[in-house]
C-alpha positions, 0 to 999 in steps of 0.5 A, spaced: 300 419 868 298 413 872 292 410 876 298 409 882 304 413 884 310 408 884 316 409 888 322 405 887 327 405 893 333 402 893 330 395 892 326 398 887 319 395 889 313 398 887 309 402 892 301 403 891 297 409 894 290 411 893 289 413 886 287 421 885 280 423 881 284 427 876 288 421 874 282 416 874 279 421 869 285 422 865 285 414 864 278 414 862 279 419 857 284 416 854 281 409 853 275 413 851 279 417 846 282 410 843 276 407 843 273 412 838 279 412 834 279 405 833 271 406 831 273 411 826 278 407 823 273 401 822 268 406 819 273 410 815 275 403 812 268 401 811 267 396 816 262 394 821 261 399 827 262 395 833 257 394 838 259 397 845 256 392 849 260 387 845 267 391 845 267 394 852 269 387 855 274 386 850 277 393 852 276 391 860 280 385 858 286 389 855 286 394 860 287 388 865 293 386 861 296 393 860 295 395 868 297 388 870 304 389 866 305 396 868 303 396 875 305 389 877 310 385 873 314 391 870 316 394 877 316 387 881 321 383 876 324 388 870 326 393 875 329 388 879 333 385 873 329 378 874 328 377 867 327 370 867 321 371 872 319 377 868 319 373 861 314 368 865 310 373 867 309 376 860 307 369 858 302 368 863 299 375 862 298 374 855 296 367 856 290 369 861 288 375 856 287 370 850 283 365 855 279 371 857 278 373 850 276 366 848 271 365 853 268 372 852 267 371 844 265 363 845 261 363 851 259 370 854 257 374 848 253 369 845 249 367 851 247 374 852 243 374 845 247 380 842 249 379 835 256 380 834 259 385 829 266 382 829 266 375 827 272 371 825 272 366 819 276 361 823 280 359 829 286 361 826 284 368 824 281 369 831 287 367 835 292 371 830 288 377 832 287 376 839 295 374 840 297 380 836 292 385 840 295 382 846 302 384 844 300 391 841 297 392 848 303 389 852 307 394 847 303 400 850 304 398 857 311 397 857 312 404 854 307 407 860 311 403 865 317 405 863 315 413 863 312 412 870 318 409 872 323 415 869 318 420 872 319 417 879 326 416 878 326 424 876 322 426 882 326 422 887 333 425 884 330 432 885 328 430 892 335 427 894 338 433 891 334 438 895 335 433 901 343 434 900 342 442 899 338 442 906 344 438 909 349 443 906 345 449 909 344 445 916 352 444 916 354 451 914 349 453 920 352 449 925 359 451 923 357 458 924 354 457 930 360 453 933 364 459 931 360 464 934 359 460 940 367 459 941 367 467 940 362 468 945 366 463 950 372 467 949 368 473 951 365 470 957 371 469 960 372 477 961 368 481 965 368 487 960 365 493 965 371 491 970 376 490 965 374 497 962 373 501 969 380 498 971 383 500 964 380 507 965 383 508 972 390 506 970 390 511 965 388 516 969 393 514 974 399 513 969 397 520 965 401 525 970 407 520 970 408 518 963 404 520 957 406 514 953 405 509 958 398 512 958 397 512 951 399 505 951 393 503 956 388 507 952 390 503 946 389 497 949 383 499 952 380 500 944 383 494 942 380 490 948 373 494 947 373 492 939 375 485 941 369 484 946 364 488 943 364 489 936 359 485 931 352 487 929 346 483 928 349 479 922 356 478 925 360 483 921 363 490 922 365 496 918 371 495 914 374 501 917 373 499 924 377 492 922 383 496 919 383 501 925 383 495 930 390 493 926 393 500 926 391 500 934 395 493 935 401 496 931 401 502 935 401 499 941 407 494 939 411 501 937 410 504 944 412 497 947 419 498 943 420 505 943 418 506 935 423 502 933 419 497 929 420 497 922 413 496 920 410 498 913 402 499 913 399 501 907 391 502 905 389 503 898 382 504 895 376 506 899 374 502 905 367 506 906 361 502 907 363 495 906 362 490 912 367 484 914 367 479 919 370 482 925 377 479 928 379 475 921 385 479 919 388 480 926 391 473 926 395 474 920 398 481 923 399 477 930 403 472 926 408 477 923 409 480 930 410 473 933 415 470 928 418 476 924 424 480 924 421 487 926 428 491 927 431 490 919 429 497 916 431 493 909 426 488 910 420 491 914 414 487 916 409 489 910 401 489 912 397 491 905 390 492 904 387 493 897 380 495 896 377 495 889 369 495 889 367 490 894 374 486 893 378 486 899 386 483 898 390 483 904 397 481 904 402 480 910 410 479 909 415 478 914 422 476 914 423 470 920 427 472 926 434 468 927 433 467 934 429 462 938 422 460 934 416 461 939 412 455 939 405 456 936 399 451 936 396 454 930 389 455 933 389 462 931 390 461 924 386 454 924 380 458 927 381 464 922 380 458 916 374 455 919 371 462 920 372 464 913 370 457 910 363 458 914 362 465 912 365 466 906 364 459 902 366 460 895 368 467 896 375 467 899 382 465 897 387 464 902 394 463 900 400 462 905 408 462 903 412 459 908 420 459 906 426 458 911 427 465 911 420 469 909 413 468 911 407 471 907 400 471 907 395 473 901 387 473 902 382 475 897 375 476 899 369 478 896 365 482 901 
């Protein structure tokens, strides 16, 4: 742990904050433990027990060396790959450390009248011990500085990952909001009360004259009611209702062509108690009726729904008609892709097979 909290942005420059009490207490405890350990080592080896008044300044100088390197020289020069300046900084720190130790041993401690317990036989021995001691604390300092740097980088990496996750969530929410706004805009273009009142009026007027035509009006009313009103609090509907909407669409087209259309509609598995995004399947069925050959009994339009537990498989296929190709903007299919990506990310797969003669779509969806 560090007395200062290091932060390394792009430039990897050190940034200092106010030290916390627990951090200071931890460092003081570590220094006290290290001091006791060295005193016990001297006592065990039969050496003299040092006077705290004599040794405390030495440890203070060693602390200056350790923190000066870890909190200033290392992040300023080593982390920024200015190794030449880093080497000069190390030499300067070590020289300052040795100078302070010399002044302390030769002038300051003797001036206090305290009898020194740690004596040196000659100058060579003194400088050897002081330099070795300085290198020792520089080694501790390098380990400490690198640990602080690694911890800081790990925290910043976790923060960056969290920011990315938040951005992805915001993006999904924005995409979903955009889709909901698109749907709301389409719904707002029609006054539902006026529309349904008008359809009910037409149904009542037409029924005495033509029951099939009246049934067409009723189917159209159900289709429009579903398209305008369905969607609960989560924006989803019962799968049964979505399938019924598809059946109504097929039935309405059968009435238009006097039941001459060759359409095979299959539902396999239980569809109860499952929710789905509304109007997500109708686009594929509409494309079958728009571009498919509808009167070939040998190759009927196929609409197949299979459900296994919460896994939905939706398949459509049709032969292309030989007449003029109706222009398509692809907006419906693209909008369906966007809705699936926004509501079912990682939970769906859409495959389209488009050949000169046939067109098929295969959607798997985890509900």
